[in-house]
C-alpha distance (Angstrom), angle and dihedral (degrees) to the residues before:
residue distance angle dihedral
M1 . . .
T2 3.82 . .
T3 3.85 115.7 .
L4 3.74 136.8 -156.0
A5 3.80 126.7 -161.7
I6 3.74 124.3 -157.5
T7 3.77 98.5 -153.7
D8 3.86 139.0 -153.0
G9 3.78 96.6 -3.1
R10 3.78 134.9 136.3
V11 3.79 103.3 -111.8
L12 3.81 122.8 -148.3
R13 3.81 106.1 -139.4
P14 3.89 126.3 -154.4
D15 3.84 90.3 -99.2
L16 3.86 88.2 55.3
T17 3.80 93.8 -111.7
V18 3.76 116.9 133.0
T19 3.79 123.2 -134.6
T20 3.76 132.9 177.3
A21 3.81 106.7 -115.2
D22 3.77 149.4 120.1
V23 3.71 123.6 -103.8
L24 3.82 115.5 -139.5
I25 3.81 116.3 -158.1
D26 3.81 134.1 -166.0
Q27 3.82 100.3 -140.6
E28 3.78 93.9 -168.4
N29 3.80 94.8 64.9
G30 3.83 95.3 21.5
T31 3.89 96.0 -124.0
I32 3.77 136.7 127.4
L33 3.83 112.3 -105.5
E34 3.77 100.0 -173.2
I35 3.82 144.7 -18.5
A36 3.75 112.1 -146.7
P37 3.82 142.2 114.4
D38 3.84 120.5 -75.9
L39 3.76 103.4 17.4
A40 3.78 97.6 134.0
G41 3.83 92.4 96.5
E42 3.83 90.5 59.7
A43 3.82 94.8 55.5
D44 3.80 132.1 88.4
E45 3.83 90.3 -148.4
T46 3.77 134.5 20.0
L47 3.82 135.1 -153.8
D48 3.83 114.7 -158.9
A49 3.82 115.2 -125.0
A50 3.77 99.6 167.4
D51 3.77 113.4 147.5
S52 3.80 88.2 9.6
L53 3.77 142.1 107.3
V54 3.75 117.7 -120.8
T55 3.85 108.9 -150.6
P56 3.73 135.0 172.4
G57 3.82 110.2 -90.2
F58 3.77 110.7 -90.0
V59 3.81 117.5 -107.2
N60 3.78 120.2 -143.9
G61 3.73 104.0 -154.1
H62 3.82 98.9 -168.3
C63 3.78 126.8 25.9
H64 3.79 144.9 139.9
V65 3.76 94.5 -150.1
A66 3.83 98.3 -177.3
M67 3.84 88.7 59.8
A68 3.80 86.2 80.4
L69 3.79 82.7 92.8
L70 3.86 88.2 65.2
R71 3.82 96.3 48.5
G72 3.87 107.0 141.1
Y73 3.85 93.1 1.3
A74 3.81 93.4 117.4
D75 3.82 126.8 10.9
D76 3.77 143.1 163.7
K77 3.76 100.0 35.8
P78 3.84 133.4 115.5
L79 3.82 117.1 -101.5
D80 3.75 100.4 -97.5
A81 3.82 96.9 45.2
W82 3.79 91.0 42.4
L83 3.84 91.5 54.0
Q84 3.74 99.7 39.8
E85 3.79 100.2 39.6
D86 3.78 101.5 36.6
I87 3.80 119.9 4.8
W88 3.82 103.3 43.9
P89 3.81 93.2 46.7
A90 3.80 90.9 49.8
E91 3.79 92.0 44.9
A92 3.81 88.7 53.2
E93 3.82 87.4 64.2
L94 3.85 95.7 50.0
T95 3.75 115.5 116.8
A96 3.83 125.2 -155.5
D97 3.82 87.8 -104.8
D98 3.85 89.9 53.1
I99 3.77 90.0 53.2
R100 3.83 92.9 50.1
V101 3.78 90.0 49.5
G102 3.81 93.8 45.1
A103 3.78 90.3 47.2
E104 3.86 93.2 51.5
L105 3.80 89.1 50.0
G106 3.80 91.6 51.6
L107 3.73 92.6 45.6
L108 3.72 91.7 50.8
E109 3.80 89.4 54.9
L110 3.82 90.1 48.3
I111 3.81 91.6 53.2
K112 3.76 93.2 47.0
S113 3.89 91.6 51.6
G114 3.84 95.7 48.5
T115 3.80 99.4 -101.9
T116 3.80 112.9 145.3
A117 3.82 101.0 171.7
F118 3.79 139.1 29.4
A119 3.76 146.8 166.0
D120 3.79 117.4 -125.8
M121 3.81 135.4 -169.4
Y122 3.74 118.3 -168.7
F123 3.86 142.9 103.2
D124 3.80 133.8 -88.8
V125 3.76 83.8 44.2
P126 3.86 94.0 173.3
E127 3.84 86.6 67.8
I128 3.81 90.7 51.6
A129 3.77 92.1 45.8
A130 3.77 90.9 52.8
A131 3.77 91.9 51.2
V132 3.85 92.0 47.8
E133 3.86 91.4 49.4
K134 3.90 88.6 51.9
S135 3.83 93.2 44.9
G136 3.82 96.3 52.7
L137 3.77 94.4 -129.7
R138 3.85 128.1 134.0
A139 3.78 119.2 -120.9
R140 3.81 148.0 164.4
L141 3.77 107.2 -138.6
G142 3.81 135.1 -170.8
H143 3.80 142.9 166.7
G144 3.80 111.7 -112.6
V145 3.79 113.7 -125.9
V146 3.81 121.0 -145.7
T147 3.85 118.5 173.2
V148 3.82 104.6 162.9
V149 3.78 94.4 88.5
K150 3.78 97.1 39.6
D151 3.83 136.7 80.7
D152 3.80 116.9 -113.7
E153 3.80 93.9 -92.3
G154 3.81 92.9 49.9
A155 3.77 92.2 45.5
R156 3.81 93.3 52.0
E157 3.81 90.4 46.5
D158 3.81 90.7 52.9
A159 3.85 91.2 50.6
R160 3.83 91.7 45.0
T161 3.82 90.1 51.3
S162 3.83 90.6 53.5
L163 3.82 90.8 53.3
E164 3.80 93.9 43.9
V165 3.82 92.4 49.4
A166 3.89 88.5 48.6
R167 3.86 90.8 53.4
E168 3.77 96.6 41.7
Y169 3.80 102.3 46.7
D170 3.80 101.0 36.5
G171 3.85 107.1 117.5
A172 3.83 94.2 10.4
A173 3.83 123.6 136.6
D174 3.88 90.9 48.0
G175 3.83 89.3 -54.1
R176 3.79 96.4 -49.4
L177 3.79 92.8 112.8
S178 3.82 123.3 75.1
T179 3.76 125.7 172.2
A180 3.77 144.8 -151.2
F181 3.80 140.9 -167.4
M182 3.82 103.9 -107.7
P183 3.78 121.7 -163.9
H184 3.75 103.9 -174.7
S185 3.82 96.1 -127.0
L186 3.79 142.3 -38.9
T187 3.82 91.2 -95.0
T188 3.80 99.1 43.9
V189 3.85 96.5 51.2
G190 3.81 120.0 61.0
S191 3.75 119.9 -120.1
E192 3.80 91.5 -120.6
Y193 3.74 91.6 60.8
L194 3.79 92.8 47.3
E195 3.77 88.5 52.0
E196 3.76 92.2 52.2
F197 3.82 102.7 38.6
V198 3.81 106.4 32.8
P199 3.86 89.7 67.7
E200 3.77 89.1 50.2
A201 3.81 90.0 54.1
R202 3.75 90.2 48.2
N203 3.85 91.7 50.9
A204 3.78 88.6 50.5
G205 3.79 93.1 49.6
V206 3.81 92.0 -118.6
P207 3.81 119.4 148.5
I208 3.82 121.2 -133.1
H209 3.77 130.5 -125.4
Y210 3.72 129.3 -177.8
H211 3.81 145.6 149.2
A212 3.84 111.6 -95.0
N213 3.84 135.4 -178.7
E214 3.84 90.6 -11.5
T215 3.90 91.7 146.6
A216 3.69 137.2 13.0
D217 3.81 87.3 -113.1
E218 3.81 89.1 64.4
V219 3.77 91.9 53.6
A220 3.78 102.3 48.4
P221 3.79 99.0 57.8
I222 3.77 92.6 54.8
V223 3.76 93.7 45.8
D224 3.86 90.6 46.6
E225 3.86 93.6 47.8
H226 3.75 103.7 35.6
G227 3.84 103.4 21.0
I228 3.91 93.2 -127.3
R229 3.74 136.5 90.1
P230 3.83 118.0 -91.5
L231 3.79 95.9 -106.4
E232 3.80 90.9 48.0
Y233 3.79 85.9 53.3
A234 3.83 89.4 48.3
A235 3.85 89.4 52.1
E236 3.75 91.1 50.0
H237 3.83 86.8 56.8
G238 3.83 93.5 48.8
M239 3.77 93.4 -107.9
L240 3.82 100.9 127.7
E241 3.82 106.5 77.5
P242 3.79 130.1 136.7
E243 3.77 92.0 -102.2
D244 3.83 94.1 51.3
F245 3.77 126.7 88.5
V246 3.80 134.8 -169.2
A247 3.76 130.9 -152.2
H248 3.81 125.0 -127.1
G249 3.80 106.7 -6.0
V250 3.76 90.6 -170.6
H251 3.78 100.1 146.4
V252 3.80 102.4 42.2
D253 3.79 123.8 137.5
E254 3.82 129.5 -148.4
T255 3.80 93.6 -88.7
E256 3.79 90.3 54.1
I257 3.76 93.6 46.0
D258 3.82 89.2 53.9
L259 3.80 90.1 48.3
L260 3.75 90.6 53.6
A261 3.82 94.3 47.8
E262 3.78 93.5 46.1
A263 3.82 92.8 46.9
G264 3.81 95.5 44.4
T265 3.72 90.3 -131.2
G266 3.85 111.8 156.0
V267 3.77 126.3 -125.4
I268 3.80 121.3 -149.2
H269 3.84 110.3 -151.0
C270 3.82 114.8 -149.1
P271 3.81 103.7 -174.8
A272 3.82 99.5 167.7
S273 3.78 94.4 52.1
N274 3.76 91.3 43.1
M275 3.79 90.2 52.9
K276 3.78 96.0 44.3
L277 3.81 93.2 50.6
A278 3.75 92.6 39.9
S279 3.83 89.8 -124.6
G280 3.74 93.3 146.1
M281 3.86 142.9 -104.9
A282 3.80 116.4 -61.7
P283 3.83 113.3 -134.3
V284 3.80 90.9 -120.8
E285 3.84 95.7 158.2
R286 3.79 91.1 53.0
M287 3.84 91.3 48.4
R288 3.84 89.5 48.0
E289 3.78 92.9 51.3
A290 3.84 89.9 48.8
G291 3.81 90.9 54.1
V292 3.82 99.2 -109.6
T293 3.90 113.5 162.6
L294 3.85 102.2 -114.3
G295 3.73 130.8 -163.8
L296 3.78 137.2 168.8
G297 3.86 129.5 -119.2
T298 3.77 135.2 174.7
D299 3.80 97.2 -146.1
G300 3.78 111.9 -147.2
A301 3.77 125.0 -28.9
A302 3.78 89.6 -117.0
S303 3.75 90.6 68.2
N304 3.80 103.4 32.5
N305 3.23 98.9 28.1
D306 3.84 100.3 -136.3
L307 3.73 136.6 39.1
S308 3.84 98.3 -131.6
M309 3.76 111.2 135.0
L310 3.86 90.1 -165.7
D311 3.76 87.3 59.8
E312 3.79 88.7 49.5
A313 3.81 92.8 51.1
R314 3.74 92.5 55.2
D315 3.74 91.8 47.0
A316 3.80 91.8 49.5
A317 3.85 91.8 52.9
M318 3.78 94.5 47.1
L319 3.83 97.0 42.5
G320 3.84 90.7 44.0
K321 3.80 90.8 58.1
L322 3.77 91.8 46.8
A323 3.78 92.6 48.4
A324 3.77 92.2 50.1
D325 3.81 93.8 38.9
D326 3.81 85.3 -132.1
A327 3.80 126.4 112.3
S328 3.85 90.3 -153.2
A329 3.81 93.6 57.2
V330 3.82 121.1 107.9
P331 3.80 93.9 8.8
A332 3.84 125.3 -159.3
E333 3.81 92.6 -94.2
T334 3.76 91.9 54.7
V335 3.84 92.3 48.3
V336 3.81 92.2 49.0
E337 3.83 89.4 49.9
M338 3.84 89.8 50.2
L339 3.82 90.1 47.8
T340 3.81 92.9 55.6
R341 3.77 126.4 10.9
G342 3.87 95.9 11.6
S343 3.85 92.3 60.5
A344 3.84 90.8 41.8
D345 3.79 91.3 52.2
A346 3.81 92.9 44.6
I347 3.83 94.3 53.4
G348 3.77 94.4 37.6
L349 3.75 102.1 -112.9
D350 3.81 125.6 137.5
S351 3.78 98.5 -125.1
G352 3.77 142.9 86.7
R353 3.85 100.4 86.0
L354 3.79 137.7 86.1
E355 3.77 113.1 -139.3
A356 3.82 139.5 111.1
G357 3.79 109.3 -69.9
A358 3.74 95.8 21.1
P359 3.85 123.1 117.5
A360 3.76 110.4 -85.6
D361 3.81 96.6 -116.2
L362 3.80 111.5 140.3
A363 3.76 147.5 141.4
V364 3.85 128.9 -144.9
I365 3.85 116.1 -143.1
D366 3.84 118.4 -157.3
L367 3.80 105.4 -130.5
E368 3.83 93.9 -173.1
K369 3.80 92.7 97.5
P370 3.84 131.4 111.4
H371 3.86 91.2 -124.5
L372 3.86 89.7 54.3
T373 3.81 94.2 49.9
P374 3.01 126.9 133.4
R375 3.84 105.3 31.3
H376 3.74 102.8 -142.3
D377 3.82 93.0 140.0
L378 3.80 124.3 5.0
V379 3.80 94.3 -168.5
S380 3.75 86.7 57.6
H381 3.84 90.9 48.8
L382 3.73 90.7 52.3
A383 3.76 93.2 51.1
Y384 3.85 99.3 39.1
A385 3.79 112.2 16.8
A386 3.78 115.8 24.5
A387 3.84 118.8 97.1
A388 3.82 135.6 -161.8
A389 3.84 91.9 -102.9
D390 3.79 89.1 60.2
V391 3.87 91.6 69.5
R392 3.79 108.8 107.5
H393 3.86 101.6 177.0
T394 3.73 135.7 11.0
V395 3.82 122.9 -161.2
C396 3.83 126.7 -175.9
D397 3.83 125.9 -178.9
G398 3.76 87.7 -7.4
R399 3.79 93.3 -58.0
V400 3.80 120.9 120.4
L401 3.77 105.6 -125.2
M402 3.79 96.9 172.2
R403 3.82 129.9 18.2
D404 3.75 121.2 -171.9
R405 3.83 90.7 -15.2
E406 3.82 93.7 -51.4
V407 3.78 112.4 120.4
L408 3.81 109.2 -139.0
S409 3.79 102.8 -175.1
L410 3.77 98.2 54.0
D411 3.82 131.2 36.4
E412 3.80 100.9 -118.4
A413 3.78 97.8 -163.4
A414 3.78 93.8 49.1
V415 3.84 93.8 46.3
R416 3.77 91.6 51.3
E417 3.83 92.7 47.3
R418 3.77 93.1 49.6
A419 3.80 90.8 46.1
L420 3.79 92.1 52.8
E421 3.78 91.1 51.8
A422 3.80 94.3 45.2
A423 3.79 93.1 47.6
E424 3.79 92.7 50.4
S425 3.83 91.0 50.8
L426 3.79 92.4 45.4
V427 3.84 93.5 53.5
A428 3.72 91.1 48.8
R429 3.77 92.5 53.8
A430 3.82 93.6 42.8
E431 3.76 93.9 52.5
C-alpha cells in the first residue's frame, strides 16, 4: 500500500463543520484511511494544504464536456435559435478527433477548477471515455439520443448506440467510469422509442438521464399533445426512478416537484446556462423544501461559458434567492451540499464527502487571497467568494491530478494548442 497525506489543512467534513487535520489516503484503492491531526509521518508522500481549505472534489452533474471547443462560438440567442442556427450545424461537422480534443480541453478545465467527477451527455462517447481515463477523473457518460430529425432506422440505431455504450463502458477506467442511457429530452425523442428502449435500459440495470422542462417551449408541446405535464409523461414511460436524474427542471409545477421527491429522481440545476439562454429560474427552494435530491451542473461551455463549479455555486445561491424572492432561500450550506454530495447522490456516484472509507476525491483551496480574507465562515466563502483559480491541488481516486496549479495527468500546453487548431478548422468547415 502506498499512502498520501494532505497535510495541515482545514478540512470540510460531511456535516459542513471545518476542522484542522490531515487526510491520509490509500492510493492503491483510492480511499480515505483517516482524517486526524499529525498523520504526515505515516505517509509515503505528502501534499501541503497549509492555509488552505480541503473540500470534497466538486461534482458537475450535467455537462457536455467536448463542447469546450465551441466556447464563445455563438452567444446571446434563445435556446431554440442558438441550437438550430449555430450549435447543431457546427456539431454536424465535428469529427471523432475534434471530440477527443474538445473533451481533453474541458477535462483540463475541470481539473484546474477542483472538479473530480461529472456526468456527460454527448456522442462519440468512446473518445470521451478515453480522455477521461487519461485524465484520472471520475464520470458517468452516455450517448445522447435524438430521434426527431431521423428516419425510423436512424432513430433506432441512435437509441441502440446509447444502450450499447452504456453496457460497454460501465466500470471502465479501473471503475471510475459509470454510464447511463441518455435520451436527449422528452421533446427530441419520440414516445415510440421511449416505449421500446426505456424497458431495455431497465432490464440492463442502466440509469436514465435526460433534459427536462428546460424551457417553456419544452413543456407546452407535451401538455398539448398528451394532456399531462412533462414529468408526468416521463413517469408514464418509466423514466422517474431513484437512479435517474434530469437536467434543468426550470419549468416544473408543484405536481412535478412532488413526483420528483416521491420517486427520488435527482435534478441537476444549471443556473448559468439557464440565465444565459433566458430559459428561466428553477424553483430550487421549493424543490429543496419538498425533499428533491438536488445537484449542480455547468451544462456545456458553449452556453455557460466556463466549467467552473464554484461559479455555478455562486450563481445558484444568487438566482435561488431571486426566484424565491427571499434572501434566506438557497443558503450557502445548501449550495455547498449541491456542489459536492448532492450532485454525487443525484448522478449516482460514490463521491462528494470527506470521511474514512470514502473515495479520495478532493480539492484544496488556497485561502491566502484578499477575496477570502477574513475567514469568518469558510462555507460562506466556498459558496460566495472562492474562484476556480484558488484551487491549489486536485486529487481523484487517490491520484494527484494537479499539484500547485500544475496539471499532472494532461499536458496543458499541448491540449490547448490542439484545441486551438481543431476549433479553427471546425469553424471554417461550419461556415
